N, C-alpha and C positions, 0 to 999 in steps of 0.2 A: 196455484193457478196462474195460467197462462197471463202474461201482460197484453191489455189491447195496444192496437198500431197507435202509436202518437197522432198521427195524423187524424184518424178514424175519432179519437178524444176530444180533440178539437173542433171536431166537423168539417175538415176540411180534405181535398183531393190531393194524392202526391203530386207535388212540383208549385204548391201555392207559394205565394208571392212572400216576403218577408212582412211585408204589411198588412196583406189578408191575416199570417199567424199572428199579429200582435193585436188586430183587431177582433179576433175570434177569441185569445186569452183573456183580453180585455173583459167582453162581454159575460165569459162563463164564470171567471175570477168573479166577478161583481155576481152572478146569480147564485153561486154555492160557496159564497164566503162565510165561514163558519159565525162572524159577529154578526151576519147577516140572514142566512138560512139555517134554520132550527131544524130542520127534516132530518131524520135519521138515514146517515150517509151520506151527509153533505159534505164532510169532514174529509170522508175517505175520497170523494170525488174532487174537492179542490185540490188535495195532495196529488190526485192522477192527473189533473188539468196541469198544475205548477210544474210537473216531471216533463210532461211532454213540452210545455211551452221552454224548459229549460233547455231542450235538446235542441229543439227544433229553431230558435232563435240565436243559436249559437252556428253558425255559418260551416266549421270545423266538425261540429257534434252532428251537423244535420246532413253534412253529407259522407259521414262514418255511418250514421243510421241509413240513410237513404242506400246504401252501399251492403251493409251487413245486418240491417234489424236491430232488434233487442242485442241479437249475441254481441254487436260491437258494442255495447254501451256496458259489457262485462257483468251484468247481473245474473244473466241465465246463462251464460256461456261466454266464450270470450276468444283469445287468439293463441293458440296452442297453449289452452288453460289457463292463460296469464289474464291478468281482468283490469282492463282501460277504463272502466266508469269512471265519468265525470270529468274525463279528459277530451279535449277537442283532437288532440292526435301527438304525435311525439314531440313538435315544438314546447307543447305544455309540459310533456313530463320530462324533458332537459331542463326548460326554463325552470322548474321547482328545485332540480337540484343547484343549477347555478346564480339563482337569484333573480333570471330576467323575467321578462314579461309579466309585472305585475298586473294583478288582475284590477279593474276599476272598481272605486268604491262605490257601492249601491246607491250610498247615500250624498254624494257627491252631486251639485246641480249639473241637470242635463236639459239642451235645448229639446224645444218642442220639436213633434214633426211638421215639416212641410208640405204645403198642401198646392194643388194646380187646380186652373179652373179656365175652360176653353170659353174665349168670349169672341162672339161675332159681331163684326162692325161693318157698316157702312163704307165703301170704297172713300167718298170725298171725309168722311171721319177721319180713316186712318192716312188722308193726304194730309188734311190740315188740323189733326188732333182735336180732342174733345176731351170731356168729362162725362164718366157715365157712374150710375150707381149698381152695384152688383150685390147678389145675396148668395150667400156661401153658407151651408149646411158645416157645420163643423162641431168640435168639443171645444167649449170653452171653460173657464175655471167656474165653478158653482158660485153663485153669487150669495147664497145662503151661511155657507161655512168658510167661503172666502178659500175653497180649495184645500181645507185640512180634511175633508170627510168626516168631519165630528157633527153631530147636532150642537150647534149653540149654546154654549153653557154649561156642555159635560166634558168631560174630562179626558187626555188622550194621555196614555200611560205607556212607557217601555217596555217593547216584547219580552216576555220571559224566556223565551226560546233561545234568542241570540244575544239577550241585554242590552240591546238597543244599537247593536254593533249591526244589523243588516244581513250580517252571514254568518253561517254554521261551519265548524270545522267538522271535513267526512274523511275517516281514513280507509285505503283503496290497497289490495295487493296486488302487485304489479311484477311484470319480469325483474323488476329491478329492486324490489324489496317493497316495503310498505312504505304508501308515502299518503300525506294528509295533504289534502286538498281545500279550498274555502269555496262554499257555494252559496248564493243568497236564500237567504232563511226562508225556508216555506210557510211561516206562520204568519210572517208580516209581510213576503214578497220583497225582502230587502230595505223596507222602509226605515225598520227598527221602533216601529210604534205600533202601539195596540190601540184601536177606536174600541172605546166601552160602547158608546152610545150612536150607530152611524146617522150622519146627516139623512134626514126626511126626504131631503128635495134629491140628492144625488145615489144616494142609500151606501155611503160611504167611498165613494169612488173619488171625490173633489173635484169632477168634472161633469159635465151633462152636455148633449148634443143639442145646438139651438140653431137658426136661421140668423145671420146675422148681416146688413147691410152695410157692404165697403164702397166708398168711392174711390174710383179708378183714372189716373188720368190718363188717356190715350195719345201718347206722343205723336208730334207730327212725321211723316214718313216712314212710320211703321209697317211692315209687309208682311203679308201673309204666312204664318207658322213662324213668327220673331215674338219671343214672349219677354216679358217685364217682372221685375220681383218686386213685390209690397212688402216691406220690411214691417215683420212683427206681427203678421195679420196669419199666421200658420196657428197651430195648436198650442195650447199652453205648452210651458215648459212644466221640468221635473222637479222636487227640491228645489223650488226657486229658481230654476234656471229660465235663461230667455224663450220665448215664445219663437217658433217656427215661423218659415216666410211663406208668402203666397206667392206662386209663379202663375201670372195671366198669359195664356197662348192665346193669341192673335188668330180669328178665322176672319180675313174679308171678302165681303160680298163682291159678285164682278160688277162693271160698269156697262150700261147700253151702249155706249159709243166709244169707251176707251178701254186701250188695254194696257198693264203694266210689266214691264221687267227690269227690274232693280229700282232704279231711280227715272227711268226714263218711261214716256209716254208714247203709245203707238195710235195713229188715227187713220183710218180708212176715207179718201174722198173719192166719191164718184162724179164724174166729171160727164157731160155729153162729147158727142163725136167731133160737135161743133166749137166747143169749149178746148177739146185736147188739140185740136186741128189751129185753129184760130188765136189761141191764147185767151187767158181772161186774168181777171183781179177779182180773188174769192174771199169771203170773209169767213176765217175757221174758228171752232171754238175749241179753247185750251181750258185747262183746269183754273187757268188765272185770267178768263176774262176772254173776250175775242178780240183777233187779230187779223189782218187784211195779208193775203199770201197772192203774189203775183205769179200764173201759172205760165209760162214759156209757149210760145207757138210751135206745136209740131210735139208737145207731150205726149210719152207714152205709157201705156199700162205698166204699172211697177215702178214708175220714176216715184223717186223719195225724198223730200225737200226735210230739212232740219230746221227747227225753230228752238234756238237758245234759250236754256233756263226757263223753258214752259213744263220741264217736269216735277218731280217730287224732289221736295228738301229732303237730304240726306238725314237719318235717323240720329246719326251720329254727329250731324254737324258739319259736314265734309262736304258742303256746295249744295247745288240743285241740278237733278238731270234735266235733260230736253224733251223736246215733243217731235217725233217723225210722223212727217205726213205721207201715207202711200196711194199714189193715184190709182184708180180703177178708173177704164173706159169703157162707160157705160154703151151696148148697143142696143139701140131701138128695137123693141119687137112689136109694138101695134103703130104701123106709119100711114100716114093719108096717103091716098094715089099721088098727090103732087110729090110727097118727101120723097116718096119709090121713083119719080121722074127725075126728080132733080138727081138722083144717086145714081139713075142710070146714066144720066148725061155727063155726070161726075166721072163715071168709069171711063165712059167714050173718051172723052177730053185726054183723059190719063191713057188712052190706048188698053184700056183691060178688055177682056173677052171674059164675060162672067155667065155661068150656066146656073142660073136662079133656082135656089130651092123654096118652095113655098111651105110657109111654117106649118099648115094644119090641114085639117080635114076641108072646114069650110072656107079657106082661102083659096084650096083647090077646085072646090065646087063652084065657087063664084067663077071663078077665071074659066073652068071649063062651059058653062054657059054663057060668058062672054065671049067664047070663040078665042080663049089666048092660049 
């Protein structure tokens, strides 16, 4: 009987990420584990799932499988009649001869998976820092069995297949002769233990999915796209290993007045023609309170002023940025007759000849009936 595609076995599409492969395996292995599922065929299904995961979770084996399919695994064919089943590539073959590349002990403590959370924060919270509670849906250690996977009061025995080693030896025929390799035990998934009565809460997995509230400190000066690490708030470790970490990525909402570039703040100041021409003293908003800015007479649109140390504190403690004020001289659009006459007089004194262009249909109509 032809083997099913490994991706199909795990319910995945080709190109699935390592995390997706792991999650699919965890879900299916819990569903079809012989200690939990007593239906006919569950044991064969579980072994098929374990075999698929063993290949797709290994980068070398996965690459070999993606290129050559089951033929590359040596069970139903091979390379020139040779059998490479159970190897991730030539490196594994040679390491078996020369003693290198020892496989990791499946019973050794392993760090849990890291998690990522995107957090949207207000502009000023990012500038000055704050504390927020976030809710993360993640895998946590089962609080009923304390992560053992066994019903409290029941026994956990040594796996009879691997005798507690977590690994079983497999002999393969290769072009270099018959070679013995070690694989994770298919009956205990490398734990070396057999659970007699699975925990009623987690089904023997030792973990469960739960919404967890975590307090996050937003560092002062953090910028859009930056992240922090919250140690130990990832998924639980394996075999007593440490928990993974949580990485919080910040998304900062825009401000209605200010724009930010690194640690510097940019602000646009609208001035009237009179203010720009005659000069003025203006009260300017900053993140650190209002300041007064002197506008010299004859200031032009695009003129930029620098307010030192009125920007954002550097998130790494390297001082504070500045605030830049850019002038925009506004041309009046709704003037009185008196204002228009004064501008005409100003132009005349300045020796300018202006071919006036009236702004809209109503102005033209009004001036037509006035005979202008």
